[in-house]
Backbone and ligand atoms as CSV (ligand in chain L), in Angstrom:
chain,resi,resn,atom,element,x,y,z
A,1,UNK,N,N,42.934,14.017,-29.373
A,1,UNK,CA,C,41.758,14.940,-29.094
A,1,UNK,C,C,40.630,14.104,-28.565
A,2,UNK,N,N,40.372,12.999,-29.314
A,2,UNK,CA,C,39.191,12.123,-28.912
A,2,UNK,C,C,39.408,11.558,-27.507
A,3,UNK,N,N,40.724,11.232,-27.251
A,3,UNK,CA,C,41.013,10.682,-25.941
A,3,UNK,C,C,40.673,11.661,-24.842
A,4,UNK,N,N,41.008,12.941,-25.150
A,4,UNK,CA,C,40.799,14.001,-24.070
A,4,UNK,C,C,39.232,14.080,-23.935
A,5,UNK,N,N,38.575,14.139,-25.014
A,5,UNK,CA,C,37.188,14.190,-24.853
A,5,UNK,C,C,36.541,13.057,-24.029
A,6,UNK,N,N,37.032,11.910,-24.361
A,6,UNK,CA,C,36.614,10.734,-23.669
A,6,UNK,C,C,36.900,10.808,-22.141
A,7,UNK,N,N,38.125,11.212,-21.862
A,7,UNK,CA,C,38.534,11.357,-20.453
A,7,UNK,C,C,37.678,12.375,-19.788
A,8,UNK,N,N,37.378,13.480,-20.473
A,8,UNK,CA,C,36.621,14.617,-19.814
A,8,UNK,C,C,35.199,14.129,-19.566
A,9,UNK,N,N,34.592,13.373,-20.533
A,9,UNK,CA,C,33.288,13.061,-20.305
A,9,UNK,C,C,33.193,11.976,-19.258
A,10,UNK,N,N,34.256,11.109,-19.144
A,10,UNK,CA,C,34.281,10.107,-18.113
A,10,UNK,C,C,34.273,10.782,-16.822
A,11,UNK,N,N,35.227,11.790,-16.676
A,11,UNK,CA,C,35.366,12.486,-15.464
A,11,UNK,C,C,34.103,13.129,-15.042
A,12,UNK,N,N,33.462,13.828,-16.013
A,12,UNK,CA,C,32.202,14.485,-15.766
A,12,UNK,C,C,31.174,13.475,-15.318
A,13,UNK,N,N,31.187,12.399,-16.062
A,13,UNK,CA,C,30.269,11.336,-15.650
A,13,UNK,C,C,30.471,10.842,-14.170
A,14,UNK,N,N,31.644,10.793,-13.837
A,14,UNK,CA,C,31.914,10.214,-12.442
A,14,UNK,C,C,31.390,11.314,-11.420
A,15,UNK,N,N,31.759,12.594,-11.753
A,15,UNK,CA,C,31.305,13.646,-10.831
A,15,UNK,C,C,29.777,13.637,-10.779
A,16,UNK,N,N,29.238,13.474,-11.991
A,16,UNK,CA,C,27.771,13.417,-12.021
A,16,UNK,C,C,27.207,12.402,-11.154
A,17,UNK,N,N,27.882,11.226,-11.183
A,17,UNK,CA,C,27.360,10.124,-10.317
A,17,UNK,C,C,27.380,10.445,-8.901
A,18,UNK,N,N,28.442,11.249,-8.501
A,18,UNK,CA,C,28.559,11.556,-7.088
A,18,UNK,C,C,27.497,12.509,-6.624
A,19,UNK,N,N,27.142,13.482,-7.544
A,19,UNK,CA,C,26.210,14.503,-7.122
A,19,UNK,C,C,24.760,13.946,-7.114
A,20,UNK,N,N,24.534,13.098,-8.046
A,20,UNK,CA,C,23.115,12.790,-8.262
A,20,UNK,C,C,22.945,11.206,-7.829
A,21,UNK,N,N,22.092,11.028,-6.859
A,21,UNK,CA,C,21.958,9.597,-6.558
A,21,UNK,C,C,20.609,9.139,-7.162
A,22,UNK,N,N,20.888,8.285,-8.224
A,22,UNK,CA,C,19.679,7.670,-8.917
A,22,UNK,C,C,19.402,6.296,-8.327
A,23,UNK,N,N,18.228,6.151,-7.801
A,23,UNK,CA,C,18.034,4.848,-7.114
A,23,UNK,C,C,17.329,3.893,-8.105
A,24,UNK,N,N,18.173,3.294,-9.021
A,24,UNK,CA,C,17.640,2.383,-9.965
A,24,UNK,C,C,16.931,1.219,-9.378
A,25,UNK,N,N,17.379,0.887,-8.222
A,25,UNK,CA,C,16.878,-0.393,-7.588
A,25,UNK,C,C,15.461,-0.216,-7.088
A,26,UNK,N,N,15.008,1.024,-6.860
A,26,UNK,CA,C,13.615,1.232,-6.346
A,26,UNK,C,C,12.719,1.601,-7.529
A,27,UNK,N,N,11.996,0.709,-7.973
A,27,UNK,CA,C,11.026,1.032,-9.152
A,27,UNK,C,C,10.004,2.012,-8.676
A,28,UNK,N,N,9.374,2.800,-9.582
A,28,UNK,CA,C,8.378,3.758,-9.181
A,28,UNK,C,C,7.197,3.047,-8.496
A,29,UNK,N,N,6.548,3.691,-7.564
A,29,UNK,CA,C,5.400,2.967,-6.973
A,29,UNK,C,C,4.393,2.653,-7.920
A,30,UNK,N,N,3.957,1.433,-7.993
A,30,UNK,CA,C,2.930,0.975,-8.900
A,30,UNK,C,C,1.556,1.366,-8.362
A,31,UNK,N,N,1.428,2.142,-7.284
A,31,UNK,CA,C,0.119,2.375,-6.689
A,31,UNK,C,C,-1.023,2.716,-7.643
A,32,UNK,N,N,-0.705,3.705,-8.618
A,32,UNK,CA,C,-1.796,4.105,-9.514
A,32,UNK,C,C,-2.401,2.958,-10.335
A,33,UNK,N,N,-1.533,1.979,-10.659
A,33,UNK,CA,C,-2.020,0.886,-11.379
A,33,UNK,C,C,-3.158,0.097,-10.697
A,34,UNK,N,N,-3.038,0.092,-9.386
A,34,UNK,CA,C,-3.992,-0.730,-8.512
A,34,UNK,C,C,-5.098,0.170,-8.011
A,35,UNK,N,N,-4.838,1.335,-7.651
A,35,UNK,CA,C,-5.696,2.164,-6.968
A,35,UNK,C,C,-6.784,2.717,-7.974
A,36,UNK,N,N,-6.495,2.755,-9.194
A,36,UNK,CA,C,-7.411,3.217,-10.324
A,36,UNK,C,C,-8.129,2.047,-10.920
A,37,UNK,N,N,-7.988,0.881,-10.266
A,37,UNK,CA,C,-8.514,-0.353,-11.000
A,37,UNK,C,C,-9.435,-1.148,-10.011
A,38,UNK,N,N,-10.633,-1.077,-10.411
A,38,UNK,CA,C,-11.731,-1.710,-9.526
A,38,UNK,C,C,-11.497,-3.230,-9.485
A,39,UNK,N,N,-10.967,-3.837,-10.475
A,39,UNK,CA,C,-10.735,-5.349,-10.379
A,39,UNK,C,C,-9.626,-5.660,-9.400
A,40,UNK,N,N,-8.572,-4.808,-9.430
A,40,UNK,CA,C,-7.456,-5.054,-8.478
A,40,UNK,C,C,-7.920,-4.791,-7.046
A,41,UNK,N,N,-8.734,-3.849,-6.831
A,41,UNK,CA,C,-9.237,-3.518,-5.514
A,41,UNK,C,C,-10.112,-4.647,-4.987
A,42,UNK,N,N,-10.922,-5.136,-5.891
A,42,UNK,CA,C,-11.844,-6.268,-5.544
A,42,UNK,C,C,-11.026,-7.516,-5.201
A,43,UNK,N,N,-9.943,-7.691,-5.969
A,43,UNK,CA,C,-9.021,-8.791,-5.656
A,43,UNK,C,C,-8.402,-8.635,-4.301
A,44,UNK,N,N,-8.079,-7.350,-3.972
A,44,UNK,CA,C,-7.558,-7.066,-2.554
A,44,UNK,C,C,-8.575,-7.424,-1.504
A,45,UNK,N,N,-9.829,-7.165,-1.782
A,45,UNK,CA,C,-10.813,-7.576,-0.854
A,45,UNK,C,C,-10.875,-9.063,-0.623
A,46,UNK,N,N,-10.769,-9.820,-1.737
A,46,UNK,CA,C,-10.887,-11.232,-1.608
A,46,UNK,C,C,-9.582,-11.732,-0.830
A,47,UNK,N,N,-8.492,-11.156,-1.147
A,47,UNK,CA,C,-7.265,-11.604,-0.432
A,47,UNK,C,C,-7.253,-11.260,1.031
A,48,UNK,N,N,-7.958,-10.149,1.319
A,48,UNK,CA,C,-8.052,-9.731,2.761
A,48,UNK,C,C,-8.708,-10.785,3.569
A,49,UNK,N,N,-9.681,-11.511,2.985
A,49,UNK,CA,C,-10.349,-12.616,3.653
A,49,UNK,C,C,-9.406,-13.838,3.498
A,50,UNK,N,N,-8.844,-14.102,2.362
A,50,UNK,CA,C,-8.102,-15.310,2.117
A,50,UNK,C,C,-6.796,-15.448,3.006
A,51,UNK,N,N,-6.172,-14.398,3.332
A,51,UNK,CA,C,-5.057,-14.397,4.208
A,51,UNK,C,C,-5.472,-13.970,5.656
A,52,UNK,N,N,-6.784,-14.027,5.826
A,52,UNK,CA,C,-7.348,-13.898,7.187
A,52,UNK,C,C,-6.826,-12.497,7.845
A,53,UNK,N,N,-6.619,-11.518,6.976
A,53,UNK,CA,C,-6.347,-10.244,7.531
A,53,UNK,C,C,-7.651,-9.827,8.392
A,54,UNK,N,N,-8.794,-10.296,7.831
A,54,UNK,CA,C,-10.051,-9.901,8.411
A,54,UNK,C,C,-10.236,-10.513,9.919
A,55,UNK,N,N,-9.429,-11.591,10.052
A,55,UNK,CA,C,-9.577,-12.188,11.476
A,55,UNK,C,C,-9.065,-11.265,12.499
A,56,UNK,N,N,-8.088,-10.509,12.205
A,56,UNK,CA,C,-7.482,-9.572,13.152
A,56,UNK,C,C,-8.005,-8.163,13.045
A,57,UNK,N,N,-8.309,-7.793,11.765
A,57,UNK,CA,C,-8.754,-6.442,11.485
A,57,UNK,C,C,-10.251,-6.426,11.142
A,58,UNK,N,N,-10.845,-7.332,11.629
A,58,UNK,CA,C,-12.387,-7.672,11.427
A,58,UNK,C,C,-13.205,-6.446,10.936
A,59,UNK,N,N,-14.401,-6.747,10.705
A,59,UNK,CA,C,-15.283,-5.798,10.088
A,59,UNK,C,C,-15.400,-4.497,10.885
A,60,UNK,N,N,-15.451,-4.567,12.112
A,60,UNK,CA,C,-15.460,-3.266,12.881
A,60,UNK,C,C,-14.406,-3.133,13.801
A,61,UNK,N,N,-13.180,-3.476,13.300
A,61,UNK,CA,C,-11.950,-3.342,14.253
A,61,UNK,C,C,-11.521,-4.687,14.645
A,62,UNK,N,N,-12.406,-5.684,14.665
A,62,UNK,CA,C,-11.905,-7.059,14.891
A,62,UNK,C,C,-11.315,-7.347,16.212
A,63,UNK,N,N,-10.477,-8.372,16.172
A,63,UNK,CA,C,-9.863,-8.779,17.361
A,63,UNK,C,C,-8.791,-7.898,17.863
A,64,UNK,N,N,-7.583,-8.196,17.493
A,64,UNK,CA,C,-6.386,-7.501,18.060
A,64,UNK,C,C,-5.842,-6.422,17.132
A,65,UNK,N,N,-6.243,-6.383,15.925
A,65,UNK,CA,C,-5.530,-5.375,14.994
A,65,UNK,C,C,-6.382,-4.091,14.937
A,66,UNK,N,N,-5.741,-2.993,14.509
A,66,UNK,CA,C,-6.476,-1.810,14.340
A,66,UNK,C,C,-7.525,-1.922,13.196
A,67,UNK,N,N,-8.516,-1.118,13.209
A,67,UNK,CA,C,-9.650,-1.284,12.251
A,67,UNK,C,C,-9.352,-0.899,10.821
A,68,UNK,N,N,-8.324,-0.064,10.609
A,68,UNK,CA,C,-7.958,0.413,9.229
A,68,UNK,C,C,-8.992,1.178,8.536
A,69,UNK,N,N,-10.037,1.489,9.254
A,69,UNK,CA,C,-11.150,2.276,8.576
A,69,UNK,C,C,-11.264,3.739,8.959
A,70,UNK,N,N,-10.391,4.108,9.922
A,70,UNK,CA,C,-10.567,5.449,10.487
A,70,UNK,C,C,-9.399,6.351,10.017
A,71,UNK,N,N,-9.273,7.422,10.744
A,71,UNK,CA,C,-8.192,8.358,10.338
A,71,UNK,C,C,-6.876,8.219,11.220
A,72,UNK,N,N,-6.825,7.108,11.914
A,72,UNK,CA,C,-5.695,6.816,12.815
A,72,UNK,C,C,-4.777,5.838,12.191
A,73,UNK,N,N,-3.566,6.156,11.997
A,73,UNK,CA,C,-2.550,5.229,11.446
A,73,UNK,C,C,-1.276,5.207,12.264
A,74,UNK,N,N,-0.856,4.111,12.727
A,74,UNK,CA,C,0.336,4.044,13.599
A,74,UNK,C,C,1.545,4.051,12.677
A,75,UNK,N,N,1.518,3.460,11.402
A,75,UNK,CA,C,2.734,3.329,10.606
A,75,UNK,C,C,2.514,4.070,9.220
A,76,UNK,N,N,1.396,4.827,9.153
A,76,UNK,CA,C,1.253,5.536,7.905
A,76,UNK,C,C,0.154,5.056,6.985
A,77,UNK,N,N,-0.514,5.925,6.383
A,77,UNK,CA,C,-1.576,5.463,5.456
A,77,UNK,C,C,-1.126,5.638,3.976
A,78,UNK,N,N,0.111,6.049,3.763
A,78,UNK,CA,C,0.636,6.147,2.433
A,78,UNK,C,C,0.791,4.716,1.799
A,79,UNK,N,N,0.472,4.495,0.533
A,79,UNK,CA,C,0.655,3.233,-0.106
A,79,UNK,C,C,1.992,2.467,0.248
A,80,UNK,N,N,3.090,3.239,0.118
A,80,UNK,CA,C,4.356,2.594,0.351
A,80,UNK,C,C,4.497,2.150,1.823
A,81,UNK,N,N,3.945,2.939,2.680
A,81,UNK,CA,C,3.962,2.625,4.171
A,81,UNK,C,C,3.142,1.305,4.378
A,82,UNK,N,N,1.983,1.322,3.803
A,82,UNK,CA,C,1.094,0.124,4.042
A,82,UNK,C,C,1.750,-1.151,3.391
A,83,UNK,N,N,2.366,-0.931,2.235
A,83,UNK,CA,C,3.063,-1.950,1.635
A,83,UNK,C,C,4.187,-2.549,2.550
A,84,UNK,N,N,4.950,-1.677,3.188
A,84,UNK,CA,C,5.982,-2.096,4.110
A,84,UNK,C,C,5.368,-2.752,5.273
A,85,UNK,N,N,4.269,-2.283,5.776
A,85,UNK,CA,C,3.604,-2.903,6.996
A,85,UNK,C,C,3.352,-4.400,6.578
A,86,UNK,N,N,2.720,-4.626,5.410
A,86,UNK,CA,C,2.276,-5.950,5.024
A,86,UNK,C,C,3.526,-6.843,4.821
A,87,UNK,N,N,4.507,-6.331,4.129
A,87,UNK,CA,C,5.705,-7.149,3.757
A,87,UNK,C,C,6.539,-7.489,5.006
A,88,UNK,N,N,6.824,-6.448,5.850
A,88,UNK,CA,C,7.711,-6.591,6.976
A,88,UNK,C,C,7.105,-6.862,8.311
A,89,UNK,N,N,5.747,-6.682,8.415
A,89,UNK,CA,C,5.144,-6.804,9.667
A,89,UNK,C,C,5.400,-5.596,10.502
A,90,UNK,N,N,4.757,-5.606,11.746
A,90,UNK,CA,C,4.912,-4.559,12.682
A,90,UNK,C,C,5.071,-5.135,14.119
A,91,UNK,N,N,5.786,-4.477,14.887
A,91,UNK,CA,C,6.170,-5.123,16.240
A,91,UNK,C,C,5.036,-5.616,17.135
A,92,UNK,N,N,3.986,-4.908,17.225
A,92,UNK,CA,C,2.978,-5.294,18.219
A,92,UNK,C,C,1.878,-6.284,17.646
A,93,UNK,N,N,2.365,-7.322,16.895
A,93,UNK,CA,C,1.388,-8.288,16.479
A,93,UNK,C,C,1.008,-8.441,15.017
A,94,UNK,N,N,1.565,-7.522,14.144
A,94,UNK,CA,C,1.231,-7.676,12.742
A,94,UNK,C,C,2.278,-8.594,12.115
A,95,UNK,N,N,1.748,-9.826,11.601
A,95,UNK,CA,C,2.792,-10.786,10.986
A,95,UNK,C,C,3.392,-10.149,9.749
A,96,UNK,N,N,4.597,-10.598,9.434
A,96,UNK,CA,C,5.163,-10.252,8.208
A,96,UNK,C,C,4.741,-11.204,7.041
A,97,UNK,N,N,4.189,-10.627,5.952
A,97,UNK,CA,C,3.718,-11.524,4.904
A,97,UNK,C,C,4.688,-11.557,3.680
A,98,UNK,N,N,5.832,-10.888,3.876
A,98,UNK,CA,C,6.750,-10.943,2.726
A,98,UNK,C,C,7.239,-12.389,2.424
A,99,UNK,N,N,7.221,-12.616,1.099
A,99,UNK,CA,C,7.660,-13.944,0.747
A,99,UNK,C,C,6.505,-14.914,0.620
A,100,UNK,N,N,5.414,-14.567,1.290
A,100,UNK,CA,C,4.151,-15.371,1.250
A,100,UNK,C,C,3.163,-14.890,0.306
A,101,UNK,N,N,3.215,-13.640,0.005
A,101,UNK,CA,C,2.225,-13.054,-0.941
A,101,UNK,C,C,3.000,-12.470,-2.046
A,102,UNK,N,N,2.690,-12.861,-3.332
A,102,UNK,CA,C,3.465,-12.215,-4.433
A,102,UNK,C,C,3.245,-10.683,-4.449
A,103,UNK,N,N,4.218,-9.964,-4.839
A,103,UNK,CA,C,4.125,-8.495,-4.776
A,103,UNK,C,C,2.969,-7.844,-5.385
A,104,UNK,N,N,2.506,-8.309,-6.601
A,104,UNK,CA,C,1.271,-7.666,-7.235
A,104,UNK,C,C,0.049,-7.806,-6.302
A,105,UNK,N,N,0.012,-8.993,-5.544
A,105,UNK,CA,C,-1.100,-9.163,-4.646
A,105,UNK,C,C,-0.919,-8.317,-3.416
A,106,UNK,N,N,0.255,-8.053,-2.985
A,106,UNK,CA,C,0.408,-7.157,-1.784
A,106,UNK,C,C,-0.069,-5.723,-2.268
A,107,UNK,N,N,0.124,-5.368,-3.533
A,107,UNK,CA,C,-0.340,-4.046,-3.924
A,107,UNK,C,C,-1.948,-4.054,-4.073
A,108,UNK,N,N,-2.457,-5.159,-4.377
A,108,UNK,CA,C,-3.981,-5.253,-4.344
A,108,UNK,C,C,-4.491,-5.083,-2.958
A,109,UNK,N,N,-3.791,-5.741,-1.965
A,109,UNK,CA,C,-4.179,-5.510,-0.655
A,109,UNK,C,C,-4.102,-4.107,-0.153
A,110,UNK,N,N,-3.028,-3.418,-0.606
A,110,UNK,CA,C,-2.790,-2.025,-0.194
A,110,UNK,C,C,-3.949,-1.257,-0.666
A,111,UNK,N,N,-4.290,-1.402,-1.965
A,111,UNK,CA,C,-5.434,-0.632,-2.504
A,111,UNK,C,C,-6.701,-0.933,-1.677
A,112,UNK,N,N,-6.958,-2.196,-1.429
A,112,UNK,CA,C,-8.181,-2.443,-0.637
A,112,UNK,C,C,-8.141,-1.890,0.749
A,113,UNK,N,N,-6.979,-1.952,1.440
A,113,UNK,CA,C,-6.844,-1.439,2.774
A,113,UNK,C,C,-7.185,0.054,2.706
A,114,UNK,N,N,-6.675,0.741,1.612
A,114,UNK,CA,C,-6.984,2.182,1.561
A,114,UNK,C,C,-8.390,2.502,1.238
A,115,UNK,N,N,-9.057,1.555,0.567
A,115,UNK,CA,C,-10.443,1.747,0.195
A,115,UNK,C,C,-11.309,1.744,1.565
A,116,UNK,N,N,-10.747,0.998,2.538
A,116,UNK,CA,C,-11.506,0.886,3.827
A,116,UNK,C,C,-11.755,2.223,4.552
A,117,UNK,N,N,-10.779,3.180,4.334
A,117,UNK,CA,C,-10.953,4.463,4.971
A,117,UNK,C,C,-11.333,5.499,3.864
A,118,UNK,N,N,-11.857,5.025,2.783
A,118,UNK,CA,C,-12.406,5.930,1.796
A,118,UNK,C,C,-11.358,6.666,0.982
A,119,UNK,N,N,-10.197,6.140,0.811
A,119,UNK,CA,C,-9.122,6.937,0.080
A,119,UNK,C,C,-9.204,6.739,-1.422
A,120,UNK,N,N,-10.006,5.720,-1.899
A,120,UNK,CA,C,-10.145,5.570,-3.312
A,120,UNK,C,C,-11.326,6.176,-3.942
A,121,UNK,N,N,-11.306,6.357,-5.270
A,121,UNK,CA,C,-12.495,6.898,-5.969
A,121,UNK,C,C,-13.604,5.919,-5.780
A,122,UNK,N,N,-14.851,6.457,-5.717
A,122,UNK,CA,C,-16.035,5.550,-5.378
A,122,UNK,C,C,-16.310,4.599,-6.560
A,123,UNK,N,N,-15.874,4.879,-7.756
A,123,UNK,CA,C,-16.093,3.913,-8.818
A,123,UNK,C,C,-15.103,2.810,-8.879
A,124,UNK,N,N,-14.109,2.851,-8.003
A,124,UNK,CA,C,-13.057,1.846,-7.895
A,124,UNK,C,C,-13.297,0.997,-6.640
A,125,UNK,N,N,-13.625,1.636,-5.528
A,125,UNK,CA,C,-13.845,0.931,-4.276
A,125,UNK,C,C,-14.825,-0.209,-4.460
A,126,UNK,N,N,-14.701,-1.336,-3.791
A,126,UNK,CA,C,-15.700,-2.366,-3.925
A,126,UNK,C,C,-17.071,-1.944,-3.562
A,127,UNK,N,N,-18.043,-2.555,-4.227
A,127,UNK,CA,C,-19.458,-2.282,-3.947
A,127,UNK,C,C,-20.067,-3.220,-2.799
A,128,UNK,N,N,-21.236,-3.454,-2.779
A,128,UNK,CA,C,-21.903,-4.103,-1.722
A,128,UNK,C,C,-21.321,-5.619,-1.688
A,129,UNK,N,N,-21.201,-6.052,-0.491
A,129,UNK,CA,C,-20.761,-7.498,-0.298
A,129,UNK,C,C,-22.006,-8.334,-0.519
A,130,UNK,N,N,-21.702,-9.597,-0.883
A,130,UNK,CA,C,-22.785,-10.390,-1.357
A,130,UNK,C,C,-23.835,-10.765,-0.179
A,131,UNK,N,N,-23.272,-10.991,1.006
A,131,UNK,CA,C,-24.182,-11.385,2.009
A,131,UNK,C,C,-24.774,-10.125,2.680
A,132,UNK,N,N,-26.121,-10.324,3.156
A,132,UNK,CA,C,-26.803,-9.124,3.637
A,132,UNK,C,C,-26.328,-8.505,4.806
A,133,UNK,N,N,-25.628,-9.338,5.741
A,133,UNK,CA,C,-25.271,-8.715,6.972
A,133,UNK,C,C,-23.937,-8.020,6.986
A,134,UNK,N,N,-23.350,-7.969,5.745
A,134,UNK,CA,C,-22.093,-7.347,5.584
A,134,UNK,C,C,-22.124,-5.830,5.970
A,135,UNK,N,N,-20.934,-5.368,6.155
A,135,UNK,CA,C,-20.855,-3.870,6.388
A,135,UNK,C,C,-21.202,-3.130,5.179
A,136,UNK,N,N,-21.347,-1.757,5.282
A,136,UNK,CA,C,-21.775,-1.009,4.116
A,136,UNK,C,C,-20.524,-1.001,3.093
A,137,UNK,N,N,-20.832,-0.848,1.853
A,137,UNK,CA,C,-19.774,-1.017,0.854
A,137,UNK,C,C,-18.676,0.109,1.031
A,138,UNK,N,N,-17.424,-0.334,0.658
A,138,UNK,CA,C,-16.329,0.595,0.715
A,138,UNK,C,C,-16.562,1.805,-0.165
A,139,UNK,N,N,-17.301,1.683,-1.252
A,139,UNK,CA,C,-17.554,2.698,-2.171
A,139,UNK,C,C,-18.370,3.814,-1.473
A,140,UNK,N,N,-19.065,3.506,-0.407
A,140,UNK,CA,C,-19.833,4.527,0.319
A,140,UNK,C,C,-19.114,5.122,1.414
A,141,UNK,N,N,-17.908,4.571,1.727
A,141,UNK,CA,C,-17.165,5.091,2.908
A,141,UNK,C,C,-16.785,6.629,2.655
A,142,UNK,N,N,-17.097,7.397,3.758
A,142,UNK,CA,C,-16.704,8.838,3.643
A,142,UNK,C,C,-15.210,8.811,3.720
A,143,UNK,N,N,-14.631,9.763,3.000
A,143,UNK,CA,C,-13.174,9.737,3.035
A,143,UNK,C,C,-12.618,10.318,4.386
A,144,UNK,N,N,-11.787,9.586,5.011
A,144,UNK,CA,C,-11.135,9.983,6.341
A,144,UNK,C,C,-9.942,10.922,5.866
A,145,UNK,N,N,-9.617,11.765,6.741
A,145,UNK,CA,C,-8.331,12.556,6.545
A,145,UNK,C,C,-7.333,12.034,7.589
A,146,UNK,N,N,-6.389,11.198,7.147
A,146,UNK,CA,C,-5.572,10.559,8.069
A,146,UNK,C,C,-4.734,11.579,8.869
A,147,UNK,N,N,-4.593,11.380,10.141
A,147,UNK,CA,C,-3.880,12.296,10.960
A,147,UNK,C,C,-2.387,11.785,10.998
A,148,UNK,N,N,-1.462,12.684,11.436
A,148,UNK,CA,C,-0.054,12.268,11.372
A,148,UNK,C,C,0.092,11.035,12.270
A,149,UNK,N,N,1.141,10.115,11.773
A,149,UNK,CA,C,1.303,8.904,12.550
A,149,UNK,C,C,1.740,9.115,13.963
A,150,UNK,N,N,1.274,8.205,14.758
A,150,UNK,CA,C,1.609,8.246,16.222
A,150,UNK,C,C,2.111,6.831,16.597
A,151,UNK,N,N,3.258,6.469,16.085
A,151,UNK,CA,C,3.796,5.127,16.351
A,151,UNK,C,C,4.117,5.039,17.804
A,152,UNK,N,N,3.825,3.844,18.387
A,152,UNK,CA,C,4.057,3.741,19.938
A,152,UNK,C,C,5.572,3.846,20.198
L,1,LIG,C1,C,-2.477,-12.136,13.807
L,1,LIG,C2,C,-3.353,-10.891,13.546
L,1,LIG,C3,C,-3.092,-10.081,12.385
L,1,LIG,C4,C,-3.244,-10.564,11.005
L,1,LIG,C5,C,-3.522,-11.957,10.504
L,1,LIG,C6,C,-3.008,-9.411,10.255
L,1,LIG,N1,N,-2.788,-8.288,11.009
L,1,LIG,FE1,FE,-2.386,-6.417,10.404
L,1,LIG,N2,N,-2.030,-5.863,12.267
L,1,LIG,C7,C,-2.229,-6.601,13.373
L,1,LIG,C8,C,-1.858,-5.843,14.552
L,1,LIG,C9,C,-1.908,-6.289,16.029
L,1,LIG,C10,C,-1.379,-4.598,14.081
L,1,LIG,C11,C,-0.787,-3.389,14.943
L,1,LIG,C12,C,0.735,-3.601,14.984
L,1,LIG,C13,C,1.470,-2.598,15.825
L,1,LIG,O1,O,0.864,-1.702,16.337
L,1,LIG,O2,O,2.707,-2.782,15.855
L,1,LIG,C14,C,-1.570,-4.606,12.658
L,1,LIG,C15,C,-1.257,-3.544,11.826
L,1,LIG,C16,C,-1.591,-3.434,10.476
L,1,LIG,C17,C,-1.499,-2.264,9.600
L,1,LIG,C18,C,-0.919,-1.014,10.133
L,1,LIG,C19,C,-2.041,-0.047,10.649
L,1,LIG,C20,C,-1.585,1.358,11.057
L,1,LIG,O3,O,-2.194,1.911,11.917
L,1,LIG,O4,O,-0.518,1.853,10.597
L,1,LIG,C21,C,-1.945,-2.630,8.405
L,1,LIG,C22,C,-1.985,-1.680,7.146
L,1,LIG,C23,C,-2.312,-4.018,8.449
L,1,LIG,N3,N,-2.047,-4.472,9.739
L,1,LIG,C24,C,-2.819,-4.740,7.328
L,1,LIG,C25,C,-3.004,-6.131,7.375
L,1,LIG,C26,C,-3.227,-6.904,6.258
L,1,LIG,C27,C,-3.340,-6.380,4.811
L,1,LIG,C28,C,-3.263,-8.297,6.616
L,1,LIG,C29,C,-3.405,-9.493,5.753
L,1,LIG,C30,C,-2.535,-9.769,4.698
L,1,LIG,C31,C,-3.058,-8.240,8.075
L,1,LIG,N4,N,-2.893,-6.934,8.487
L,1,LIG,C32,C,-3.069,-9.371,8.890
L,1,LIG,C33,C,-2.613,-7.883,13.457
L,1,LIG,C34,C,-2.829,-8.753,12.265
């Protein structure tokens, strides 16, 4: 009897596996840990300078990269999409930083990038920059409503 039970539950288990795909390899998005955390977002701001994201995405759009402050997103404004952009790069000139930036720091960058277009709570987004000529603080940024992606 016990063997039958075992066989049945094994069989059910196998059927279960087929019907339900559990993606154990994808951990849940850690976004809330970073986006509700002012320190993490401030770290993202520091890293944005440190890895010279600012060189291409400069204060008001910068050189060759998109400004990241408006409602226009080529590859998506969702945290997971921004994470993928940073890790894998994008074809028209966005370098891949995967393997060069530890994952927690990538998430800090994601949070900061999102603060640039006002997606974070104002008590989390970074305040005024130390130097006077800086742009206005991220915490004062009006929230943009990202429009659907329009990848080239
Ligand atoms: C060498 C210049 C350069 C550097 C450095 C750079 N980027 Fe970019 N980035 C670009 C360009 C150019 C694009 C547009 C790519 C495309 O359209 O395929 C881009 C795209 C992006 C996007 C996608 C925007 C959208 O509309 O979907 C994000 C987010 C982004 N970069 C964040 C970062 C972050 C964070 C860093 C620093 C870790 C960084 N970038 C460093 C040039 C750069």
